[in-house]
VOPA-215404 format. One record per residue: residue number from 1; residue in three letters; chain; x, y, z of N, C-alpha, C in turn. Coordinates in nm, 3 decimals, decimal comma, padded with zeros to 5 digits. Layout:
BEGIN
TORVO   kollum   bavo   gumar       n.x       n.y       n.z      ca.x      ca.y      ca.z       c.x       c.y       c.z
TORVO      NUM    ALA       A         X         Y         Z         X         Y         Z         X         Y         Z
...
***
This chain:
BEGIN
TORVO   kollum   bavo   gumar       n.x       n.y       n.z      ca.x      ca.y      ca.z       c.x       c.y       c.z
TORVO        1    MET       A   -04,663    00,513    00,191   -04,544    00,596    00,206   -04,554    00,677    00,334
TORVO        2    ARG       A   -04,457    00,657    00,425   -04,456    00,737    00,548   -04,372    00,863    00,533
TORVO        3    TRP       A   -04,251    00,846    00,481   -04,159    00,959    00,468   -04,134    00,992    00,320
TORVO        4    ALA       A   -04,115    01,121    00,293   -04,068    01,168    00,162   -03,973    01,284    00,186
TORVO        5    ILE       A   -03,874    01,295    00,100   -03,775    01,403    00,114   -03,786    01,496   -00,005
TORVO        6    GLU       A   -03,806    01,622    00,025   -03,818    01,722   -00,081   -03,685    01,741   -00,152
TORVO        7    ILE       A   -03,693    01,766   -00,282   -03,576    01,808   -00,360   -03,592    01,958   -00,382
TORVO        8    GLN       A   -03,514    02,036   -00,310   -03,529    02,180   -00,313   -03,481    02,240   -00,445
TORVO        9    ASN       A   -03,381    02,175   -00,505   -03,329    02,229   -00,630   -03,267    02,117   -00,714
TORVO       10    THR       A   -03,285    02,123   -00,844   -03,225    02,028   -00,937   -03,224    02,090   -01,076
TORVO       11    GLN       A   -03,127    02,049   -01,156   -03,119    02,093   -01,295   -03,179    01,990   -01,391
TORVO       12    LEU       A   -03,226    01,878   -01,337   -03,276    01,769   -01,419   -03,426    01,782   -01,443
TORVO       13    ASP       A   -03,471    01,738   -01,561   -03,615    01,737   -01,585   -03,677    01,619   -01,511
TORVO       14    SER       A   -03,809    01,619   -01,500   -03,879    01,522   -01,416   -03,853    01,378   -01,460
TORVO       15    ARG       A   -03,854    01,354   -01,592   -03,833    01,216   -01,639   -03,694    01,167   -01,605
TORVO       16    ASN       A   -03,593    01,247   -01,634   -03,456    01,207   -01,606   -03,435    01,187   -01,457
TORVO       17    LEU       A   -03,489    01,277   -01,377   -03,477    01,267   -01,232   -03,542    01,138   -01,182
TORVO       18    ALA       A   -03,662    01,108   -01,231   -03,733    00,987   -01,189   -03,656    00,862   -01,229
TORVO       19    ASP       A   -03,601    00,859   -01,350   -03,527    00,742   -01,397   -03,400    00,721   -01,315
TORVO       20    LEU       A   -03,330    00,829   -01,283   -03,207    00,818   -01,206   -03,235    00,776   -01,062
TORVO       21    LEU       A   -03,336    00,834   -01,001   -03,374    00,792   -00,866   -03,417    00,647   -00,864
TORVO       22    GLY       A   -03,485    00,604   -00,970   -03,526    00,465   -00,979   -03,408    00,370   -00,976
TORVO       23    GLY       A   -03,296    00,411   -01,037   -03,175    00,330   -01,034   -03,120    00,312   -00,894
TORVO       24    LEU       A   -03,155    00,403   -00,803   -03,111    00,395   -00,663   -03,217    00,335   -00,573
TORVO       25    GLY       A   -03,325    00,283   -00,634   -03,432    00,223   -00,555   -03,528    00,323   -00,495
TORVO       26    CYS       A   -03,530    00,444   -00,550   -03,618    00,550   -00,499   -03,731    00,579   -00,598
TORVO       27    VAL       A   -03,837    00,637   -00,546   -03,952    00,673   -00,627   -03,972    00,823   -00,619
TORVO       28    LEU       A   -03,991    00,888   -00,734   -04,014    01,031   -00,739   -04,163    01,060   -00,727
TORVO       29    ALA       A   -04,195    01,161   -00,646   -04,334    01,206   -00,632   -04,336    01,357   -00,643
TORVO       30    LEU       A   -04,444    01,410   -00,696   -04,459    01,555   -00,706   -04,527    01,605   -00,580
TORVO       31    GLU       A   -04,458    01,689   -00,507   -04,509    01,742   -00,380   -04,484    01,892   -00,381
TORVO       32    ALA       A   -04,590    01,970   -00,409   -04,575    02,114   -00,421   -04,518    02,174   -00,290
TORVO       33    PRO       A   -04,429    02,272   -00,301   -04,381    02,335   -00,424   -04,260    02,265   -00,486
TORVO       34    HIS       A   -04,217    02,152   -00,429   -04,099    02,083   -00,481   -04,133    01,938   -00,512
TORVO       35    ALA       A   -04,048    01,877   -00,595   -04,056    01,732   -00,611   -04,003    01,667   -00,483
TORVO       36    ALA       A   -04,034    01,540   -00,465   -03,989    01,467   -00,347   -03,962    01,323   -00,386
TORVO       37    PHE       A   -03,890    01,250   -00,300   -03,864    01,109   -00,329   -03,871    01,029   -00,200
TORVO       38    SER       A   -03,894    00,900   -00,217   -03,894    00,807   -00,105   -03,838    00,675   -00,153
TORVO       39    SER       A   -03,826    00,579   -00,061   -03,780    00,445   -00,092   -03,823    00,353    00,020
TORVO       40    SER       A   -03,809    00,223   -00,002   -03,846    00,129    00,103   -03,757    00,146    00,226
TORVO       41    ASP       A   -03,628    00,176    00,205   -03,538    00,197    00,319   -03,578    00,323    00,397
TORVO       42    ILE       A   -03,614    00,427    00,326   -03,656    00,550    00,393   -03,784    00,528    00,471
TORVO       43    ASP       A   -03,878    00,454    00,414   -04,005    00,430    00,482   -03,989    00,349    00,610
TORVO       44    GLN       A   -03,881    00,273    00,620   -03,858    00,193    00,739   -03,795    00,272    00,854
TORVO       45    CYS       A   -03,760    00,397    00,828   -03,697    00,479    00,931   -03,797    00,512    01,042
TORVO       46    SER       A   -03,746    00,521    01,164   -03,833    00,547    01,278   -03,849    00,695    01,306
TORVO       47    ASN       A   -03,764    00,779    01,247   -03,776    00,923    01,269   -03,720    00,999    01,149
TORVO       48    ALA       A   -03,744    01,129    01,148   -03,704    01,213    01,035   -03,553    01,220    01,020
TORVO       49    GLU       A   -03,481    01,215    01,132   -03,335    01,224    01,126   -03,277    01,105    01,050
TORVO       50    GLU       A   -03,330    00,985    01,077   -03,282    00,866    01,006   -03,314    00,875    00,857
TORVO       51    ALA       A   -03,433    00,921    00,824   -03,472    00,937    00,684   -03,380    01,035    00,613
TORVO       52    TYR       A   -03,345    01,142    00,681   -03,259    01,244    00,621   -03,118    01,192    00,596
TORVO       53    GLU       A   -03,069    01,104    00,684   -02,937    01,046    00,665   -02,931    00,964    00,537
TORVO       54    ILE       A   -03,036    00,886    00,510   -03,039    00,810    00,385   -03,049    00,905    00,266
TORVO       55    ALA       A   -03,130    01,010    00,281   -03,145    01,108    00,173   -03,012    01,175    00,139
TORVO       56    LYS       A   -02,928    01,196    00,238   -02,798    01,258    00,213   -02,709    01,169    00,127
TORVO       57    ARG       A   -02,723    01,038    00,142   -02,647    00,947    00,055   -02,692    00,962   -00,090
TORVO       58    VAL       A   -02,822    00,978   -00,109   -02,875    01,002   -00,243   -02,820    01,133   -00,297
TORVO       59    ARG       A   -02,827    01,238   -00,214   -02,774    01,369   -00,255   -02,628    01,362   -00,293
TORVO       60    ASP       A   -02,548    01,295   -00,211   -02,405    01,286   -00,238   -02,376    01,212   -00,368
TORVO       61    ALA       A   -02,459    01,113   -00,402   -02,439    01,040   -00,527   -02,462    01,130   -00,647
TORVO       62    PHE       A   -02,562    01,218   -00,638   -02,590    01,311   -00,747   -02,486    01,422   -00,757
TORVO       63    VAL       A   -02,448    01,478   -00,643   -02,361    01,596   -00,643   -02,214    01,560   -00,653
TORVO       64    GLY       A   -02,178    01,442   -00,602   -02,039    01,404   -00,587   -01,967    01,367   -00,715
TORVO       65    PRO       A   -01,871    01,274   -00,707   -01,783    01,247   -00,821   -01,852    01,191   -00,944
TORVO       66    ALA       A   -01,975    01,139   -00,929   -02,047    01,095   -01,049   -02,081    01,213   -01,140
TORVO       67    GLY       A   -02,090    01,333   -01,082   -02,109    01,455   -01,162   -02,242    01,461   -01,233
TORVO       68    ILE       A   -02,351    01,411   -01,170   -02,480    01,407   -01,237   -02,553    01,539   -01,230
TORVO       69    ASP       A   -02,560    01,599   -01,111   -02,638    01,723   -01,094   -02,578    01,802   -00,978
TORVO       70    LYS       A   -02,494    01,900   -01,010   -02,429    01,980   -00,908   -02,527    02,069   -00,832
TORVO       71    ALA       A   -02,646    02,091   -00,888   -02,745    02,178   -00,825   -02,837    02,103   -00,730
TORVO       72    PHE       A   -02,823    01,971   -00,720   -02,915    01,889   -00,640   -02,906    01,927   -00,493
TORVO       73    ARG       A   -03,019    01,969   -00,436   -03,025    02,008   -00,295   -03,149    01,950   -00,229
TORVO       74    LEU       A   -03,133    01,906   -00,106   -03,243    01,849   -00,031   -03,324    01,958    00,038
TORVO       75    GLY       A   -03,453    01,930    00,056   -03,541    02,017    00,132   -03,584    01,949    00,261
TORVO       76    SER       A   -03,708    01,964    00,298   -03,759    01,909    00,423   -03,790    01,760    00,410
TORVO       77    VAL       A   -03,793    01,693    00,524   -03,843    01,557    00,534   -03,992    01,566    00,569
TORVO       78    ILE       A   -04,077    01,502    00,489   -04,221    01,509    00,508   -04,269    01,383    00,577
TORVO       79    ASP       A   -04,343    01,399    00,686   -04,398    01,287    00,762   -04,546    01,272    00,727
TORVO       80    TYR       A   -04,578    01,164    00,654   -04,716    01,141    00,612   -04,793    01,052    00,711
TORVO       81    SER       A   -04,727    01,014    00,821   -04,796    00,927    00,916   -04,896    01,003    01,002
TORVO       82    ILE       A   -04,893    01,134    00,995   -04,987    01,217    01,070   -05,065    01,304    00,973
TORVO       83    GLU       A   -05,178    01,353    01,019   -05,265    01,438    00,936   -05,292    01,569    01,010
TORVO       84    PRO       A   -05,259    01,683    00,947   -05,195    01,695    00,815   -05,046    01,657    00,821
TORVO       85    ALA       A   -04,990    01,627    00,703   -04,850    01,589    00,696   -04,762    01,699    00,754
TORVO       86    ARG       A   -04,654    01,657    00,821   -04,564    01,752    00,888   -04,429    01,754    00,819
TORVO       87    ARG       A   -04,375    01,873    00,804   -04,243    01,890    00,743   -04,138    01,912    00,852
TORVO       88    HIS       A   -04,026    01,837    00,840   -03,912    01,854    00,930   -03,800    01,919    00,850
TORVO       89    ALA       A   -03,763    02,038    00,885   -03,660    02,112    00,810   -03,522    02,084    00,868
TORVO       90    PHE       A   -03,425    02,062    00,778   -03,286    02,042    00,818   -03,200    02,145    00,745
TORVO       91    LEU       A   -03,093    02,184    00,811   -03,000    02,278    00,749   -02,916    02,201    00,649
TORVO       92    GLU       A   -02,932    02,233    00,521   -02,860    02,164    00,413   -02,738    02,245    00,376
TORVO       93    VAL       A   -02,619    02,188    00,400   -02,495    02,255    00,364   -02,449    02,204    00,229
TORVO       94    GLN       A   -02,364    02,281    00,166   -02,315    02,243    00,034   -02,226    02,122    00,044
TORVO       95    ALA       A   -02,255    02,021   -00,035   -02,175    01,899   -00,032   -02,044    01,921   -00,105
TORVO       96    GLY       A   -01,950    01,825   -00,085   -01,822    01,834   -00,155   -01,842    01,836   -00,305
TORVO       97    MET       A   -01,767    01,921   -00,374   -01,783    01,937   -00,518   -01,667    01,869   -00,590
TORVO       98    TYR       A   -01,697    01,807   -00,701   -01,597    01,740   -00,781   -01,614    01,781   -00,927
TORVO       99    ALA       A   -01,509    01,769   -01,000   -01,517    01,799   -01,143   -01,489    01,672   -01,221
TORVO      100    MET       A   -01,586    01,626   -01,295   -01,569    01,506   -01,378   -01,548    01,551   -01,522
TORVO      101    SER       A   -01,432    01,524   -01,573   -01,402    01,565   -01,710   -01,422    01,447   -01,803
TORVO      102    SER       A   -01,482    01,473   -01,917   -01,502    01,368   -02,017   -01,513    01,432   -02,153
TORVO      103    ILE       A   -01,492    01,352   -02,254   -01,504    01,398   -02,390   -01,615    01,320   -02,456
TORVO      104    GLU       A   -01,715    01,389   -02,506   -01,828    01,323   -02,569   -01,822    01,346   -02,721
TORVO      105    ALA       A   -01,828    01,237   -02,792   -01,829    01,247   -02,938   -01,973    01,245   -02,986
TORVO      106    THR       A   -02,006    01,339   -03,070   -02,143    01,350   -03,121   -02,143    01,323   -03,271
TORVO      107    LEU       A   -02,223    01,226   -03,312   -02,236    01,193   -03,453   -02,374    01,235   -03,498
TORVO      108    THR       A   -02,380    01,329   -03,590   -02,508    01,377   -03,641   -02,555    01,289   -03,756
TORVO      109    VAL       A   -02,673    01,230   -03,738   -02,729    01,141   -03,839   -02,860    01,200   -03,888
TORVO      110    GLY       A   -02,870    01,220   -04,019   -02,992    01,275   -04,076   -03,093    01,166   -04,105
TORVO      111    PRO       A   -03,218    01,203   -04,123   -03,323    01,105   -04,152   -03,306    01,047   -04,292
TORVO      112    PRO       A   -03,360    00,928   -04,315   -03,357    00,870   -04,450   -03,432    00,958   -04,549
TORVO      113    GLN       A   -03,397    00,947   -04,672   -03,463    01,025   -04,776   -03,604    00,971   -04,803
TORVO      114    GLY       A   -03,692    01,061   -04,846   -03,823    01,022   -04,893   -03,926    00,995   -04,786
TORVO      115    LEU       A   -03,905    01,040   -04,663   -04,004    01,017   -04,557   -04,119    01,116   -04,569
TORVO      116    THR       A   -04,237    01,070   -04,534   -04,352    01,160   -04,526   -04,339    01,242   -04,398
TORVO      117    ALA       A   -04,427    01,341   -04,382   -04,423    01,425   -04,263   -04,443    01,343   -04,137
TORVO      118    ASP       A   -04,537    01,248   -04,141   -04,563    01,163   -04,025   -04,445    01,071   -03,996
TORVO      119    GLN       A   -04,387    01,017   -04,101   -04,271    00,929   -04,084   -04,151    01,006   -04,029
TORVO      120    LEU       A   -04,135    01,129   -04,076   -04,025    01,213   -04,029   -04,043    01,245   -03,880
TORVO      121    LYS       A   -04,167    01,273   -03,840   -04,194    01,301   -03,699   -04,163    01,180   -03,613
TORVO      122    LYS       A   -04,205    01,061   -03,660   -04,178    00,939   -03,586   -04,029    00,912   -03,578
TORVO      123    TRP       A   -03,958    00,933   -03,688   -03,813    00,913   -03,690   -03,745    01,004   -03,587
TORVO      124    ALA       A   -03,787    01,130   -03,582   -03,728    01,226   -03,488   -03,755    01,186   -03,344
TORVO      125    GLU       A   -03,877    01,139   -03,317   -03,912    01,097   -03,181   -03,829    00,977   -03,138
TORVO      126    GLU       A   -03,814    00,880   -03,230   -03,736    00,761   -03,199   -03,589    00,796   -03,179
TORVO      127    ARG       A   -03,541    00,891   -03,259   -03,402    00,934   -03,246   -03,378    00,999   -03,110
TORVO      128    LEU       A   -03,469    01,085   -03,067   -03,457    01,150   -02,936   -03,460    01,048   -02,823
TORVO      129    GLU       A   -03,546    00,948   -02,836   -03,556    00,846   -02,733   -03,427    00,763   -02,725
TORVO      130    THR       A   -03,371    00,729   -02,840   -03,245    00,655   -02,841   -03,133    00,735   -02,775
TORVO      131    GLU       A   -03,127    00,865   -02,804   -03,025    00,950   -02,744   -03,046    00,963   -02,594
TORVO      132    TYR       A   -03,173    00,971   -02,551   -03,200    00,982   -02,408   -03,157    00,855   -02,335
TORVO      133    GLN       A   -03,190    00,740   -02,390   -03,154    00,615   -02,325   -03,002    00,598   -02,315
TORVO      134    ALA       A   -02,931    00,642   -02,418   -02,784    00,637   -02,414   -02,730    00,728   -02,304
TORVO      135    LYS       A   -02,788    00,848   -02,293   -02,748    00,942   -02,188   -02,778    00,885   -02,051
TORVO      136    LEU       A   -02,896    00,824   -02,035   -02,936    00,767   -01,907   -02,841    00,654   -01,866
TORVO      137    ASP       A   -02,807    00,567   -01,960   -02,715    00,458   -01,930   -02,580    00,511   -01,883
TORVO      138    GLU       A   -02,532    00,617   -01,947   -02,405    00,677   -01,907   -02,415    00,738   -01,767
TORVO      139    GLN       A   -02,524    00,805   -01,737   -02,543    00,863   -01,604   -02,547    00,755   -01,496
TORVO      140    LEU       A   -02,626    00,650   -01,522   -02,642    00,544   -01,422   -02,513    00,465   -01,402
TORVO      141    SER       A   -02,429    00,460   -01,505   -02,302    00,386   -01,493   -02,210    00,451   -01,391
TORVO      142    LYS       A   -02,234    00,577   -01,358   -02,157    00,647   -01,254   -02,238    00,662   -01,125
TORVO      143    LEU       A   -02,366    00,700   -01,141   -02,449    00,729   -01,024   -02,468    00,607   -00,935
TORVO      144    GLU       A   -02,502    00,493   -00,993   -02,529    00,374   -00,913   -02,405    00,324   -00,839
TORVO      145    PRO       A   -02,288    00,312   -00,903   -02,170    00,273   -00,825   -02,137    00,371   -00,713
TORVO      146    ALA       A   -02,151    00,502   -00,740   -02,121    00,602   -00,638   -02,214    00,588   -00,518
TORVO      147    PHE       A   -02,339    00,546   -00,542   -02,437    00,531   -00,435   -02,417    00,400   -00,360
TORVO      148    PHE       A   -02,391    00,292   -00,431   -02,385    00,160   -00,369   -02,252    00,131   -00,300
TORVO      149    SER       A   -02,144    00,198   -00,342   -02,012    00,160   -00,293   -01,925    00,283   -00,263
TORVO      150    PRO       A   -01,884    00,302   -00,136   -01,791    00,411   -00,105   -01,660    00,399   -00,182
TORVO      151    ARG       A   -01,614    00,276   -00,205   -01,490    00,259   -00,283   -01,510    00,307   -00,426
TORVO      152    ALA       A   -01,626    00,278   -00,484   -01,653    00,324   -00,620   -01,661    00,476   -00,626
TORVO      153    ALA       A   -01,720    00,536   -00,523   -01,725    00,683   -00,518   -01,585    00,742   -00,516
TORVO      154    LYS       A   -01,494    00,679   -00,439   -01,356    00,727   -00,433   -01,285    00,705   -00,565
TORVO      155    VAL       A   -01,310    00,593   -00,630   -01,251    00,567   -00,762   -01,295    00,673   -00,862
TORVO      156    LEU       A   -01,424    00,705   -00,862   -01,475    00,808   -00,952   -01,412    00,944   -00,922
TORVO      157    GLU       A   -01,394    00,973   -00,794   -01,331    01,100   -00,757   -01,188    01,108   -00,811
TORVO      158    LEU       A   -01,113    01,000   -00,796   -00,975    01,001   -00,843   -00,966    00,999   -00,996
TORVO      159    LEU       A   -01,061    00,932   -01,061   -01,062    00,931   -01,207   -01,088    01,069   -01,265
TORVO      160    SER       A   -01,151    01,157   -01,185   -01,183    01,291   -01,234   -01,063    01,385   -01,232
TORVO      161    ILE       A   -00,952    01,341   -01,171   -00,833    01,425   -01,162   -00,763    01,430   -01,298
TORVO      162    ARG       A   -00,737    01,549   -01,342   -00,666    01,565   -01,469   -00,517    01,539   -01,448
TORVO      163    SER       A   -00,456    01,476   -01,544   -00,313    01,444   -01,540   -00,276    01,371   -01,410
TORVO      164    PRO       A   -00,334    01,254   -01,385   -00,304    01,180   -01,263   -00,160    01,131   -01,261
TORVO      165    THR       A   -00,100    01,130   -01,143    00,036    01,079   -01,126    00,032    00,927   -01,114
TORVO      166    GLY       A    00,150    00,866   -01,113    00,157    00,723   -01,092    00,098    00,682   -00,958
TORVO      167    GLU       A    00,118    00,764   -00,856    00,061    00,734   -00,724   -00,091    00,728   -00,729
TORVO      168    ILE       A   -00,154    00,824   -00,798   -00,300    00,826   -00,808   -00,350    00,707   -00,887
TORVO      169    LEU       A   -00,283    00,675   -00,997   -00,326    00,560   -01,078   -00,318    00,431   -00,998
TORVO      170    PHE       A   -00,211    00,416   -00,921   -00,200    00,292   -00,843   -00,301    00,290   -00,729
TORVO      171    LYS       A   -00,334    00,405   -00,675   -00,436    00,410   -00,570   -00,572    00,367   -00,626
TORVO      172    ILE       A   -00,601    00,410   -00,748   -00,726    00,366   -00,812   -00,725    00,214   -00,828
TORVO      173    TYR       A   -00,612    00,161   -00,874   -00,599    00,015   -00,891   -00,618   -00,056   -00,757
TORVO      174    GLU       A   -00,557   -00,004   -00,651   -00,567   -00,066   -00,519   -00,711   -00,064   -00,468
TORVO      175    LEU       A   -00,780    00,047   -00,488   -00,919    00,057   -00,443   -01,005   -00,048   -00,513
TORVO      176    MET       A   -00,983   -00,068   -00,641   -01,061   -00,167   -00,714   -01,023   -00,308   -00,673
TORVO      177    LYS       A   -00,895   -00,332   -00,653   -00,846   -00,468   -00,622   -00,891   -00,512   -00,484
TORVO      178    ALA       A   -00,891   -00,422   -00,386   -00,940   -00,451   -00,251   -00,863   -00,564   -00,183
TORVO      179    GLY       A   -00,744   -00,534   -00,135   -00,669   -00,632   -00,058   -00,551   -00,690   -00,135
TORVO      180    ARG       A   -00,436   -00,701   -00,069   -00,315   -00,751   -00,134   -00,332   -00,893   -00,185
TORVO      181    SER       A   -00,403   -00,974   -00,109   -00,418   -01,115   -00,146   -00,513   -01,137   -00,263
TORVO      182    ASN       A   -00,578   -01,029   -00,308   -00,680   -01,043   -00,412   -00,628   -01,015   -00,553
TORVO      183    ARG       A   -00,497   -00,991   -00,568   -00,445   -00,948   -00,698   -00,467   -01,053   -00,807
TORVO      184    GLU       A   -00,443   -01,180   -00,774   -00,458   -01,285   -00,875   -00,603   -01,300   -00,918
TORVO      185    ALA       A   -00,694   -01,304   -00,821   -00,837   -01,318   -00,853   -00,888   -01,196   -00,928
TORVO      186    PHE       A   -00,842   -01,078   -00,887   -00,881   -00,955   -00,955   -00,833   -00,956   -01,100
TORVO      187    GLY       A   -00,710   -00,999   -01,120   -00,655   -01,006   -01,255   -00,732   -01,103   -01,344
TORVO      188    GLN       A   -00,767   -01,217   -01,288   -00,844   -01,314   -01,365   -00,983   -01,261   -01,399
TORVO      189    GLN       A   -01,044   -01,193   -01,305   -01,179   -01,142   -01,327   -01,184   -01,038   -01,437
TORVO      190    PHE       A   -01,081   -00,953   -01,444   -01,084   -00,842   -01,540   -00,979   -00,856   -01,650
TORVO      191    GLY       A   -00,927   -00,976   -01,670   -00,840   -01,003   -01,784   -00,706   -00,934   -01,780
TORVO      192    ILE       A   -00,645   -00,925   -01,661   -00,514   -00,861   -01,647   -00,408   -00,971   -01,637
TORVO      193    SER       A   -00,323   -00,982   -01,736   -00,218   -01,083   -01,733   -00,107   -01,039   -01,639
TORVO      194    ASP       A   -00,026   -01,135   -01,594    00,089   -01,102   -01,508    00,185   -01,007   -01,580
TORVO      195    ALA       A    00,206   -01,032   -01,710    00,298   -00,948   -01,786    00,246   -00,804   -01,794
TORVO      196    GLU       A    00,114   -00,790   -01,815    00,055   -00,657   -01,824    00,066   -00,585   -01,690
TORVO      197    TYR       A    00,041   -00,656   -01,581    00,051   -00,594   -01,449    00,196   -00,549   -01,421
TORVO      198    LYS       A    00,294   -00,632   -01,457    00,433   -00,595   -01,434    00,471   -00,471   -01,513
TORVO      199    ARG       A    00,423   -00,461   -01,636    00,451   -00,341   -01,717    00,390   -00,217   -01,651
TORVO      200    PHE       A    00,269   -00,233   -01,599    00,202   -00,122   -01,529    00,276   -00,087   -01,400
TORVO      201    SER       A    00,312   -00,188   -01,323    00,379   -00,167   -01,195    00,513   -00,097   -01,212
TORVO      202    GLU       A    00,590   -00,136   -01,312    00,719   -00,072   -01,336    00,701    00,077   -01,365
TORVO      203    ALA       A    00,597    00,110   -01,442    00,575    00,250   -01,480    00,535    00,336   -01,362
TORVO      204    VAL       A    00,441    00,287   -01,280    00,386    00,372   -01,174    00,473    00,374   -01,049
TORVO      205    HIS       A    00,558    00,274   -01,031    00,636    00,267   -00,907    00,775    00,328   -00,916
TORVO      206    LYS       A    00,843    00,310   -01,027    00,986    00,338   -01,030    01,021    00,472   -01,095
TORVO      207    ASP       A    01,097    00,552   -01,019    01,141    00,680   -01,073    01,246    00,660   -01,182
TORVO      208    SER       A    01,312    00,545   -01,184    01,409    00,517   -01,291    01,338    00,496   -01,424
TORVO      209    VAL       A    01,207    00,472   -01,420    01,127    00,455   -01,541    01,050    00,582   -01,574
TORVO      210    SER       A    00,985    00,641   -01,473    00,891    00,752   -01,497    00,928    00,882   -01,426
TORVO      211    GLY       A    01,046    00,890   -01,366    01,089    01,014   -01,302    01,001    01,050   -01,183
TORVO      212    ASP       A    00,983    01,180   -01,162    00,907    01,228   -01,048    00,759    01,191   -01,055
TORVO      213    TRP       A    00,712    01,150   -01,171    00,571    01,109   -01,187    00,543    00,980   -01,111
TORVO      214    ALA       A    00,647    00,899   -01,086    00,631    00,769   -01,022    00,603    00,783   -00,873
TORVO      215    ARG       A    00,558    00,672   -00,813    00,524    00,670   -00,671    00,649    00,683   -00,584
TORVO      216    HIS       A    00,758    00,616   -00,622    00,875    00,605   -00,535    00,997    00,677   -00,593
TORVO      217    ALA       A    01,091    00,704   -00,505    01,217    00,769   -00,545    01,335    00,688   -00,494
TORVO      218    HIS       A    01,323    00,556   -00,509    01,427    00,467   -00,458    01,544    00,453   -00,554
TORVO      219    GLY       A    01,524    00,489   -00,678    01,630    00,473   -00,776    01,651    00,330   -00,822
TORVO      220    ASP       A    01,555    00,242   -00,793    01,569    00,102   -00,834    01,568    00,093   -00,986
TORVO      221    PRO       A    01,654    00,012   -01,044    01,657   -00,001   -01,191    01,534   -00,076   -01,241
TORVO      222    PRO       A    01,500   -00,057   -01,368    01,388   -00,133   -01,425    01,416   -00,283   -01,418
TORVO      223    ALA       A    01,310   -00,359   -01,403    01,325   -00,505   -01,396    01,371   -00,559   -01,532
TORVO      224    MET       A    01,454   -00,661   -01,527    01,504   -00,723   -01,650    01,389   -00,791   -01,724
TORVO      225    GLY       A    01,385   -00,773   -01,855    01,288   -00,842   -01,937    01,148   -00,785   -01,934
TORVO      226    VAL       A    01,129   -00,669   -01,870    00,997   -00,606   -01,862    01,000   -00,476   -01,942
TORVO      227    ASP       A    00,904   -00,459   -02,029    00,891   -00,336   -02,109    00,787   -00,247   -02,041
TORVO      228    PRO       A    00,829   -00,149   -01,960    00,733   -00,071   -01,882    00,637    00,006   -01,973
TORVO      229    MET       A    00,518    00,027   -01,922    00,421    00,111   -01,992    00,468    00,256   -01,991
TORVO      230    SER       A    00,423    00,332   -02,087    00,440    00,477   -02,082    00,336    00,533   -01,985
TORVO      231    LYS       A    00,347    00,660   -01,953    00,249    00,722   -01,864    00,109    00,716   -01,924
TORVO      232    SER       A    00,099    00,745   -02,051   -00,033    00,743   -02,115   -00,088    00,601   -02,121
TORVO      233    GLU       A   -00,001    00,502   -02,143   -00,046    00,363   -02,144   -00,096    00,320   -02,007
TORVO      234    ALA       A   -00,025    00,363   -01,902   -00,065    00,328   -01,766   -00,201    00,389   -01,732
TORVO      235    GLU       A   -00,222    00,513   -01,773   -00,352    00,576   -01,747   -00,463    00,507   -01,825
TORVO      236    ALA       A   -00,437    00,475   -01,950   -00,538    00,406   -02,032   -00,569    00,268   -01,973
TORVO      237    PHE       A   -00,468    00,200   -01,921   -00,487    00,069   -01,858   -00,581    00,080   -01,739
TORVO      238    VAL       A   -00,556    00,176   -01,651   -00,639    00,192   -01,531   -00,782    00,232   -01,568
TORVO      239    ARG       A   -00,797    00,320   -01,664   -00,933    00,364   -01,703   -01,010    00,249   -01,769
TORVO      240    ARG       A   -00,940    00,166   -01,844   -01,008    00,049   -01,904   -01,058   -00,046   -01,796
TORVO      241    ILE       A   -00,973   -00,075   -01,699   -01,014   -00,164   -01,590   -01,125   -00,100   -01,509
TORVO      242    ALA       A   -01,116    00,031   -01,486   -01,216    00,101   -01,406   -01,354    00,094   -01,470
TORVO      243    ARG       A   -01,361    00,105   -01,602   -01,491    00,096   -01,669   -01,555   -00,040   -01,643
TORVO      244    MET       A   -01,476   -00,147   -01,652   -01,530   -00,280   -01,628   -01,567   -00,300   -01,481
TORVO      245    TRP       A   -01,481   -00,250   -01,393   -01,505   -00,267   -01,250   -01,628   -00,190   -01,204
TORVO      246    LEU       A   -01,645   -00,067   -01,252   -01,763    00,012   -01,215   -01,891   -00,053   -01,266
TORVO      247    LYS       A   -01,886   -00,112   -01,386   -02,002   -00,185   -01,437   -02,033   -00,305   -01,346
TORVO      248    HIS       A   -01,930   -00,372   -01,298   -01,949   -00,484   -01,206   -02,014   -00,436   -01,077
TORVO      249    VAL       A   -01,967   -00,326   -01,021   -02,026   -00,271   -00,900   -02,172   -00,233   -00,924
TORVO      250    GLN       A   -02,198   -00,173   -01,039   -02,334   -00,135   -01,075   -02,427   -00,256   -01,078
TORVO      251    MET       A   -02,383   -00,363   -01,142   -02,466   -00,483   -01,151   -02,486   -00,548   -01,014
TORVO      252    CYS       A   -02,383   -00,549   -00,931   -02,396   -00,605   -00,797   -02,493   -00,522   -00,712
TORVO      253    GLY       A   -02,491   -00,392   -00,729   -02,582   -00,305   -00,654   -02,725   -00,327   -00,692
TORVO      254    ARG       A   -02,749   -00,362   -00,818   -02,887   -00,385   -00,865   -02,941   -00,520   -00,819
TORVO      255    SER       A   -02,851   -00,614   -00,789   -02,897   -00,749   -00,755   -02,944   -00,758   -00,610
***
């Protein structure tokens, strides 16, 4: 390891931090007085400035629209190629802040009856581990796409907006679709029928269907034979597609 970047501040415990960094191809190391991380890409950098630029992408993934750790702050870049190791300090400014809103359902499950003390302890440990892995999967489902893809980061940012308008919903759809000519292939990949797309399009585009919530104010009448989605249906449609698309981005980033 030639370079390591200090983590000056984080709200995450060491295990969670290490697991999340691992999803981005980074390795966590303990470097007093702060934790630090590195990666193969960082080690290939020729100077501290290049290493810090990669580290900022990691920082932005944690702090940005994925909403993983708003307290995540970078410290110095450590150069281990010389003895003693040298620290390069950079002025770390506050990154853009986003608010990711979500609703988490919690189901409380008690242990089976008749367990011994040892069995109860084992059950509790296994239960905690299951809950941690579920939390980690949810974190990585946002963190990895935000790190690997600028488009995914923008999608996550827009998904965090409360009460999105038709314009915002269609912008999310456009970001995922990537190109006008890709609509058919995109629809086939994520199971969007032509009829479903037309219902969505009518809702988000036409003020004659959705009023001021819609993208346009042309006054065009609804298309014949099309049952437009409601606003809530249009939002649910986009969020359903976004979950599948973000998972696809996540898997592509890992490959």
